[in-house]
N, C-alpha and C positions, 0 to 999 in steps of 0.2 A: 532399510534405512534410504531414505532419497540423497539427490545429488548432492544437497546442500549439508547433510552430515558425514558425506562421504568425503569430501571435500574438506572440511574442518580436520579430519583424520589424518589425511595426506598433510595439509599445512601444519599443522603437528610433527608431523615424522619430517618432515623438510625439515623445520626449523630446529630440532632437535640434532638432525645433521647438521647445516649448512650457516646455523644462527640466522640465515632469513627466513622470512614466508614468500609465500607462493607469489610469482610474480604473472602480468596478465598473461603472457603467451601459456606460463606453468599452466594455470587454471583453466584455458581454452581446451590446452592438449586433454586435464584431466577430466574435465568438464562433457567434452566430445566422447572421450573416451567409457564414460559412463553410460552415455546417452546411445553405444553403440554406434557412434559415426566410423565411417573411413578418416586417415591422416588426410585423405584429398579434402573432404569436407568440411574438414577441421582450420586447415590451409585455408579455403576459400572461403570459410566467414571473416578468419582472424586477417585475412589479405597480404598473405605470406606466403614462399614455396611451400609446397610438399615436404621437399628436402629439410629447410627450414624446422618444420614442424616433426620432422622424424628424428633432427639428432635434438632436440628439446627434451621427445619423449623418450630416445635411448638413457639421456642421462637422470628423466625424473625414475624410469624402473631400474636403474644401476645405485641412485641414493636410497631407494624405498627397499628394493633388496636387502640394500647392504643393514640400514635400519630394523626388520621385521625378522632377517635372519632363514630366507628363503626367496628363492625369485621370482620377479612381481615383473611383470610382463603386461600386455594390452587386454589379453584375454583373461586371464585371472585377476586383475589388476581389484573392481567390484568385490568378488568375492574374498580375496586378502584382506580388504578391509570391511570385512564385514567379520571376519575371524577374531580382528583384532577387538579385545574385549578389555575397559577402561577398567581399573579398580585405586580405590582412594590409597596412597601410599601411607599418608599422614593427616592425620584430621588435622593438625595445626598447620599443615600447609595445603589441606585441603584446592584453596580459591588457587596454588598456584602452582602445583603439581599433579601430572595423572602418569599411570605407566600401562605399556603396551609390551607381552611379555615380558625382556627383560628391558628395556628400555624407560628411562626419567624422562619424562618429558615438562617443557615448563613452560610456564605463560609469559613469564616474564621476561623481555630480553635479555641475551647472552651477550658476555665481554666476547670480544674479537680474543681468538685461542693468540699465547705468545707465539711468537715468530720466532723459529731459532737462528742464530748468529753466526756468523763465524766470529774472527780476533782482529777481522780490520771494521766489524760491524755490519758487513754485510746481507744481506738477508740470503740465507743458506736455506736451499730446497724449498721454496715457499709453495703453498699450496692453496690454491682459491676454494672457496665452497661449492664454485659453480662455474662452470668456463663456459663462453661464447664463442659459439662457431659460424666464417661463416665462410660459405666452400659455393654457393652459387655459381662464383666462377671454374670451378674446376668442372670437366665431363663428363656425362658417365662413362665408365670403361665397360659395361656388361661384364663380360666374364673374365677373372682373375687367374691370366696361369702361373703356379706355383714360382714363388721368388722366397722362398724362407730363409735361405742362407743371407739373401742381400738385404733381408726386413731382421734378420738378427743383427748384423752388422748396423744397419741404420738407428735401430732403437738402442743398442748399447753407447753410441757414439752421440747420438740425441740425448737420450734420456740419462743413462750414470756417468759419461763422461763429460757431458753439458756440452758439449761442439755450439759454438757460437754461426758458422757459417758453415754449410756443406752445400757441395754440386753432384748432383746426380748428372753422368757424362752416358752420351753413348748416340750411334749414329740414327738417324731418323726412322722410324719404325719398331726400336728395338724396346719402348716400353718403359721410357721414363715417368710419363704423365702417368702411367695406370699403376706402377709402383709409389709413383708420391702421392697417390688419392686411397690406394689401400695401405701408405704409412701414416698417413692421416686417421683413419680408422682406427690405427690398430692404438696408435699414442696419443690422440688427441686429449683424453682425459688426463694427460698429466700437466696440461697446462690451462692457465687462465682464459687465452684468447689465442682462436684459431684462424687466420683469414687465409686466403687463396687469393691470388691477384696475379692472370696471364697478359703476359708484356708482346702477344700476339700482333695488335693494332699499334704495337709502339707508343705508349701512354710516355707524356712528359716524367721526370722522376718525382716532381714537385706534386704532380698528381698524385702517386705512388702513394708517397708522402701523406698527405693533406687523406688524403681514405684511410690508412692506417692509423694515424694522431684521433681522427676521428671516429673508429673502430674501438682502440684501446681504452680512448675518454668517455665512451659509454654516449657519446654524441652531446657531450658536452661545448658550448662554448666557447672554442679556444683558437684565439690570434697567434695566426701563424706567424712564424716569420719570415721576412721580405727575403732576406740568403740564403742558397742552397745549404752554407753552413749552419747560421741558424736554426734554419729547419728539420736539419742532420740528427742536431743538438737535443731539438725539439721533444723528435722521435727516440733519439738513445735514452734520451731520461723516463720514457712512456717503458724502454723496451728493461729500463734496470728495475724498476720498481713493478713490473709484473712479469709473469714468466709466459711467453707469445711464441707460438708457432709461425711463419710467416712464411709461407709456398710463392715462389715468382716462377711460374711457367712459362714456358719457350723466351729463356733470355737471350737466346743465337740471334733476335728479332730486332734487336739493338745494333747487331753488331754491323760493320760495316763491309758491303760487298766490294771483293776486285783486291780487296785488302788480306793478309797476315792476317791468322785466325784471334780475336780476342782484342781485339782494334774497333773502336767505338765510333756509329757514326754520326757526322756535325750534327751537336745540338743532344746528343745523349750519351758524351764524356763523361758527364755527373756521376752515371751509374756503375764508371770504375770507381770512384770516391768514396759511394756509397758505400760498396761491396768490400771495399777496403777498413772504412771507419766499423763497420759489424765487427768485420775480424780481430780488427786489431782491438777496442776497446771493451772495456769489462760490463757483463750486461749479463738478464739471467735467460735469456731467449735466444731463439735461433731460426733462423734466416735459412733455407733451403732452397737451391736453385735448381732448375731443370733446364739441361742446353746440347745441341751439338758440339758445340765451342766450349773448354776451359776459359773460362775468364783469365787473364793473367794475374790478375789479384788473388786467384786461386791458388794460381802455380806460385806467385812469392810468400805467400803464407803457411800453407800446410806442410804439415808431418804428420807422423803416427804418434807423436806425445801432443800435440798444439789441436787448439778448440778450431781450428778448419781444416776439412778433410774434403775429399772427392772420391764418387765409385764411379767406376767405369762398368758398363752395362756390358753384357754379351750375351752371346743367342740364348733361347730358351734349352733348361736339358731335353734329351729324346723323349722321355717320359711327358711333359706338357707341352710340348711341340706339334706329338701323337696326337691329344687331346683337340686340339685346331684341326688335325684335316680328319680327326674323328666327327668332330661338330661339322663340317664340311660335306661331308656323308662321304669320303674318298673312298674307293674301293685299293685291293690288293695292298693290306699294311704290309705284307712282307718289301712291298716296293718305298713305305714311309720314309725310312732311315736315309736312304740314295738321295730323296728329296729333301731333306729336312739339311742335310750337309748342303747341297747345292746351294740351300738359301740360307747358312749358317746360322739357325733357327730362329732367325728375324720373325718376330709374330706377325710384323704388318706384311710385312712381303710375302711368309704360308700364305695368309689369307688371301689376297691380291692374285698369289700361283695357285690356289688350289680354287680358286673363281673359277682362273681361266679354264683351270682343266675339269672343272663341274661341263661349263658352256662349249667348250669342244672336243672333247674327249668320254664326256660320261660320264664321267670321276674317275674314269681309267689311270693311273698314275704312269704306267707303263707307256700307254702311248706317247708320253712328254719325254720320259727316261729313254726311249731308245734312241729319240735324236741326237742323244749324247750333247747336248750344247744346254746355256746356260739362257733359257727364254725372256724374255723383256719383253712386258706387254706394254701400252701407252700408260695403262695405270700405276704401274709400278715407274715408268720412267718420270713422268709425273712426280710423281716421290722425291725421286733421286735428285731429280733438277732444283730442286727446293733448296738444295743442300747445296750441291755442284755449282749452281749461280753465283754463291760468293766466293769462290776459291778466284785465289790472285792467277795473272798468266803466270808466274813464277812456279807457284802449285802446279798449275793445269802442263806445262813441260814437260815436270818431275811425273807427274802420274803419265804422262804420255807412255815414258820410259818406264816406269815400270810395267804397266800395263802388257809390255813386247815379254816381258818374263814369266815365266810360271813356277819358275821354283824360288825359295828365299834368296835375296841376293846380298852381298855387303854394299856400304856406303863407297868404297873403294871401286869396286866395281861399278858404281853407276855412274862414277866420276870417270871412266873410260867411255862412256855411251855418251854424255851428256855434256853439250860446253857452257857450263856453270863455274866460277869458283866455285872452290872449295864453300866457303860460309856461305855462297847464294844457293849450296845444296844444301847445307846442316840447317840455315834456318826453313826453310821450305818444306824438310824432312818433320821437321819440330811442331811446323804449324800443321801438317798434316797430321801427325799422331794426335795432338791434342783436338782435335775435326773427327776422329775415331776411325780414320780414310784407308789407315797401314795395320798391315800388322808383322809385330816382331817376335823372335824369336832368340836368344842364344846359344849360340854352337861354335864350339871350341874358342873360346877365350873372345868370340865377335859376337854383335847385333847383325842381324841379317832382318831384312826386310820382303813384303812383297803385298798386294792385293787381295780381297776380298772376290774369290771368284765373282759374284755379279757387280762388285764395285769395276773389276776389271773385265767384265761385259757391256759394260756402261761404255767408259772411257773408252773402248775401240770403237763403240758403233756411233758414241758422241762427240767425241773429240776430238778420233784419227781418223773420224770416214772424211 
């Protein structure tokens, strides 16, 4: 069969499953596949990113696999199409129907399938025949280290329990963005629209809303409302009509430095209203945030049985953390667990310190550990500086006191060593907790606090010096 015949069969298969014919992008992917082109070449010819082509191809292989009842991929696409044989189902419908394996193919347009509704008339579990994915703004994370437990929790919240607002929280380098990227890959086929937006460069909320509305409306000419509330209403309406997954990465970028956690920079306070309305109002979509600091709107709205949740990320387990050190080529595996404990299983911190061990000690972990201290090179300090620069003077004062304690301490003991009113200490401790900068345990009916070893060493060298 020539390219035209292969595309004709594929078009009918896709139409049977989705009710829609191949669009230009899908046809370009399939045509390039038949001609033996790489995804990079297809992307170049179609004037888009290779990632966009790969996403479109992945969805095509999935749909075709479901239709023909066997796995279809780039490598076997043409041979699979050649194995499909048409036969006439009925002479009375010879012009209208054909059959591939056990699947009836209709050449006439299909009516849209009925959409289940709940008692209130709202769409229940809407399913789109094809999803649109825009994750060009997402970073290439390279190797992903096992977060099976966290991914299971997030998929349950978002897909099964249909949470509307979810925050991934944790200290710098802990892997929030990497987890979000993996999450998108795992659940993107459950949504009609998937879009990733980074707040790293502090875009105004109006710009984010415009991008989302244009993407979900398929680039229709939409007259955006002038007021912030009006634009929010427009966006919410799209989020109700469609099942969308929106990821906002680096939300901490729009928070103010020198204030307690969750205070927005001047000109960015409308993000707070945006998050609150997304969490409060009914819609069919999910907004996922990644941040060092927990937004105050999450604090006010979250709950075990509510559609707003937050997940605090801890360090990697030993097996996953050891994989990082193995990739870095470190020697003396029997010493790795000590190194991982020193740096709390933080993937970025481990990569930085492993590189230093290679550079200075030829990969010998014991050479570093024998100094019996947490070493902070300039790379690691730069990472921590970004987060600590946002602290208020009140928080720095509390951190300075905590850094002098090697054991967990109670609030009452802290009050004995710091010249602060109880209310000031309480506010500072709560804010530091929302920034993932202090650890806590429950012991003898009271809560005790301390600093991670790396954080303690940073405070001693950078704040107390």
